[in-house]
N, C-alpha and C positions, 0 to 999 in steps of 0.2 A: 195417612198415619193419624190416628186419633190421639188427642191429648190425654195424658194421664190425669185422672181425677185426684184432687187433693185428698190426703188421708183424713179419715173421719175420726175425730177424737172421741174418747169415752164420754157418754152423756153426763158422767159425774166429774169430769175434769175441772169444770168451772167451780164446782163446789169445793173440790179438794184444794184448789189454788186459793179460794176465798178463805177457807178455814185455816190454811197454813199462814196466809197473810195476816189474818186476825190474830193468830197465835204469836207471830213475830212482834206485832204491835203491842200485844199484852206483855211480852217480855221486855220490850224497850220502854215501856211506860214508867220506869223507875223515876223518870223526871218529875212525875206528878206526886211523888212522895217526898218531895224536897222539904216541905214544912215539917215532916217528922224528923228527917235527918238534920235539918237546920236547928230544931229545938235541942237535939242531943249534942250537936256541935257547940252551941252557945253555952249549954250547961257544963259540958265536959271540958271544953277548951277556952271558954270565956270570950268568944268572938262577939263583936258588936253587930248591930243590925246591918250596917253597910258591908261588913266583911262576910256575914252569912248570906247576904243577897248576891255576892259576886260570883261564886261558882255556878249558881242557878241561872243568873242572867247571862253569863258567858255561854253556858251550855245551850240556852235558848237561841242565842245569836249564832253560835257555831252550827248548831243543829239546822237552823233555817238555811244558812248560806251553803252548807255542805249538800243540801238537797239539790242545789243547782248543778253541781258537778255530778252527784250521784244520779240525778235524773238524766243527764246527758249520757253517762256511762251505761245505765240500764236500758236506755233507748237503743244503744249500739251493741251492747254485750249480753243483754238479757238480765232478768232480775235475780237469778239464782246466785251468780258470782258476787254481785254487788251486795246482796243481803248477807251473804256469808262473811264478806269483809266487814260489814257493819257489826255483826255479832262479835267478831274478834276484837274490833276496836273498842266497843263498849266494855267488854270484859277487861281489856288491857287498861282502859281508863280507870275503872273501879279499882283494879289491883294497884295501879300507881298511886291513886289517892289514898288507899289503905296503907301501903308501905311507907309513904312519906309522912303519914300521920298528921300531927298538929302543925300544919303549914298551909297558910292561905294560898301561896303560890303553887304548892304541890296539889292542893285540891282543885284549883282553877285549871292547872295543866292536865290533871287526870280526869276529873269529872266534867270540867267545863269544856276543854278542848278535845281530848281523845274520845271520851264517851259521847260528847255532843256530836262529834263527827260520825261516830258509829251509829248513833240514833238516826242521824240524817240519812245515812246510807241504807239502813234497814227500812226506814219509813218511806223513802222515795221508791223503794223496790216492791212495796206491798200493794198499794192501790192500783197502779197502772196495769199489771197483769190480770188482776181480778176483774176490773171493769171491762176489759177487752173480751171476756168470755160471755158477756151478757148484752142484750139489746139495749138501745138508747133509753127506752122507757123504764129501765131498771137501774140507770146510772146512779141516781141519788141514793137508792136503797142499798145497792152493793157497796158504794163508797162509804155509806154510813155504817154498815156492818163491819167492814174492814177496819176503819179508824175507831170503831167502838172498842176494839181490843186495847188500843192505846189509852182511851179514856177510862176503861174499866180496870186498868192495871193497879190503881191504888187499892181496890178491894182486896187484891192479893198481896201487894207489896207493903202497904201501910201496916197491917197487923204483923206481917212477917218481919219487917224492918224494926218495928217496935220491940218485938220479942228478942231479935238478935242484938239490938242495941242494949237492951237490959241485961243480956247475958254475956256479951262479949265486948261491948264498947264500940265506938265509931270505926276505928281503924280495922279491926278484925271483921266487922260487919261488911265493910266495903270489899274486903278480900273475898269473903264468902259469896257475896252477890256477884262479884266479877266472874267467878268460876261458873256459877249457875247461868249467867247470861250467855257466856260463850257456848256452853253445851246446848241450851235451848234454841238459840237463834240459828246456830250453824245447822242443827238437825232440821229444823222447820224450813230453812231456806232451800233445801234440796227438793222441796215439793213445788216451788214456784216455777212457772213456765208460761210463756206467751202462747196463744193459739197458733196453729199452723197457718202457713200462707194460704190465702183463699178462704179461710174460715169466716163465715158471716153469722153473727149472733142471732138467735131466734129462728134459725132454720131457713132464712131467706136464701135464694139461689145466688151464687157469686155473680157479680155484675148487675144485680137487680137494683131497684129503686133505693132500697135502704142503704146499699153500699155507696151509690152515687151521691146520696144526700150527705153522708159522713165525709166522703172525700172532698166535696165542695166546700166544706168548712175547715179543712186542714190548713194550718197556718204556722209558719216558722216563727222563732222567737223575735227576730228583727221586726217583722210585720206586726206581731202582737204588741211589742213595746211602743209602737207608733200609735196604737189604738187608745183613744181616750177612755174606753171602757176598762182597759187593763189598769190604768192608774186610779180610776174610781174604785174598782174592786180591791186594789192593793191598799188604798187608804181605809176602806171599810174593814178589811182584814186586820190591818194594823190596830184599829180601835178595838174591835171585838176580841181579838186574840190577846192584845196587851192587857186589857182589863181582866180577862179570864185567867191569864197566867199570874197576874198580880194577886188575885184572890186565891189561886191554888197554892202559891208560894207562901201565903200567910194564913192558910185555913185554920191551923191549930190555934192561932191567936184568938179567933172568934170563939173557940170552944172552951178555952180554959176557965172562963167565968161560969158558963152554963153547965159544963160537963166535968170540970176538974182537970188538972194537968195530966193525970194518968189515963184519962179516957178521951182526951182532946183529939186523938188520932181518928176516932170514929167519925168526926166531922169530915175528915179527908175521905173516908170510905163513902159517906153519904154523897159528898160532892162527886166522887168518881162514878157512882151509880147514875146520878143525874147526867154527868158528862157523857157516859156511854149511851144511855137511853136517848139523850137529846140528839146524838149523831144519827141514830137509826130513824127516830121519829121525824127529825127535820129533813133528812134525805128523802124519806118516803113521801112526806107531805109536799116537798118541793117538786117531786115528779108530777104532782097533781095540780098545784096552784102556782108553780113557778118559783125560781130561785130568789128573785128580788122581794116578792111578797113575804116569803118565809124569812128572809133576812130582816125585813122591816119588823116583823112580829118579834123575832128574837132580840133585836137591838132594843126595841121599846120595852119589852118585858124585863130585859136585863138591867136597864136603867132603873126601873122600879125596884128590882131586887137589891141593887147596889145601895140605893137610898135607904131601903129597909134595914140593911146591915149597920147603918149609922146609929139606929135607934134600938135595935134588938141585940141585947148582950147576955141576958140571964134567963131567958125562957127557952129551955132546951128543945122542946118539940117544935116551937115556932121557928127557932133558929135553924133547925135541921130542915124544915120545909123550905125556908128561903134559900138555903145553901143547895138543896136538891134542885130547885128550879134554876138557880144561878148556874149550876153545873151543866144543866140541860141546855141553857141558852149559849153558854160558851161552846159546848160540844157541837152545837148546830153549825158553827163556823167551819169545823173540820170535815163536814160532809158537804156543805153547800158550796164552798169555794173550789174544791176539786171538781165537783159536778159542773159548776159554772165555767171552769176552765175547759173542760171537755166539750161542753155545749158550744162555747165560743170559738175555740181554736183547734178542735179535733183531736184525734188519737195519735197521729203520726209522730208528733213531737211532744206528746203529753207529759212525759217525765221531765223534760227540760222546762217546758212552759209552766207547769205547775210549780216546779222548783223556784222559778223566778218570782211567781206570785207568792210563794210560801215565805220568801224573805220578809214579807210584812209581818208574819207570825213571830219570827225571831227578833226583829227590830222592835216590835210592839212589846214583847215580853221583856226584852232587855231594858227598854226605856222606862216602862212603867214600874217594873220591879225596882229599878235603881231610884226612880223618883220617890217611891214609897219608902225605901230604906233611908234616903236622905232626909225626907220630911219627918220620919219617925225619930231619927237621931237629932234633928234640929228642934223639933217640937214634941217632946216625949208625951205630952198630955193630949195634943190635938192633931199631930202629924198624920196618923193613920186615917182619921176622919176627913182631913183635907184631901187625902189621896182618893177617898171614896167619892167625894163631891166632884173632883176632877174627872174621875172615871165615868160618873153618871153623865157629865156634860159631853164627854167624847162619844158616848153611846147614843145620845140624842142626835149629835151631829152625824153619826154613822147612819142612823135611821133616815135622816133627811137626804143623805147621799143616794139612797136607793131610788128616790124620785128624780134626782139629777141624772142618774144612770139611764133611767127610762127616757128622759128628755133627749139625752145624747143619742141613744139608739134610734129614736124616731125622727131625728132631724133630717131634712131633705138631703139626699145624696149620701147618707151614711152607708158605709161598706158593710154588707151583711156578714162577711167573713170576720171582720174585725169586731163587730158588735155582738155576734152570736145571734143575729136575727133569725127567728124560726123556731128553735127549741125553747123550752120553758125559760122564762126570765124570772 
């Protein structure tokens, strides 16, 4: 009796999944327009810097930790159901924030907790199915394309949110956005699916060398958490993401002097273009020169851009150039770390493993946005500048940790599964 051959999927299936995943991230990227929403809230309702930082920082934290649960669920149940739930939660969170109106607690509950959870569910369900359709040498590029949707979201949502806020106010704007998010994410989620059993990316025969190499690197979360490489990557992610999210949450502050209050949102758009482009560029580059060398370049360049923001306040074109590059360096994190997780610990538990690593993103965003808000309230003239100096120092430390990671990986007796030895570093 001969074995039945596994079904042959459409040659365009991987592209369809990748496009749907990118679209979901584009819809969920409302988080990156917070500086526009924050400015409207402060003007309309009179919240101080700490209050306006709270819904955003809570959303970042909840988003990151919800990806752990969402990663586990999508590993077991598939990405379509979890992404659908994510769209419903994001919409419900925006609706709650809108209906409760001028309430810090209401906005934290709606935008911070419910929408943050929904973003985590959708985000955790987007990258894993996409990278499974492509061979290992395309991991960085595919991950970069998918998460570029999240980074590019501000190009769509910042001008739209600005127009809605001007015409309807904050509460009604959140209600309108909630309805849009439910419709967009739920529809796109139906196109997400994993490859069939036995599928080998790149056309290699099942059971071949490519498949054996991937299987040899598969690692469960308990084993991963015991690996020094995990904690080094986690710390670097904390620094890189925390600084980037702090800049995104305060982007319009930089633009008010150079562009004027009415046009400050364009700085959010410029940052988003850099954010999205940096994800694709860094992912593709890391497929060639390695994850750690690309991370070193991104951290070093980002430290220089952060220091430049201390001194550049009124030159519009120069400021836009700096913000563009800063966005690209931040975006690099969101393609490099999922690619490094796949390289190091395989695909079998990728959703959960990357969810655990992604907690660094949420904690970094929560911590540094809160620090920036507290420093700004305590030192109105110099607090934001102090935050930038702190951020530059953390980025330099992150660049140094790339060399520590190499040393750990090359130590005698290092476990090649735990370190990811073999694929690009």
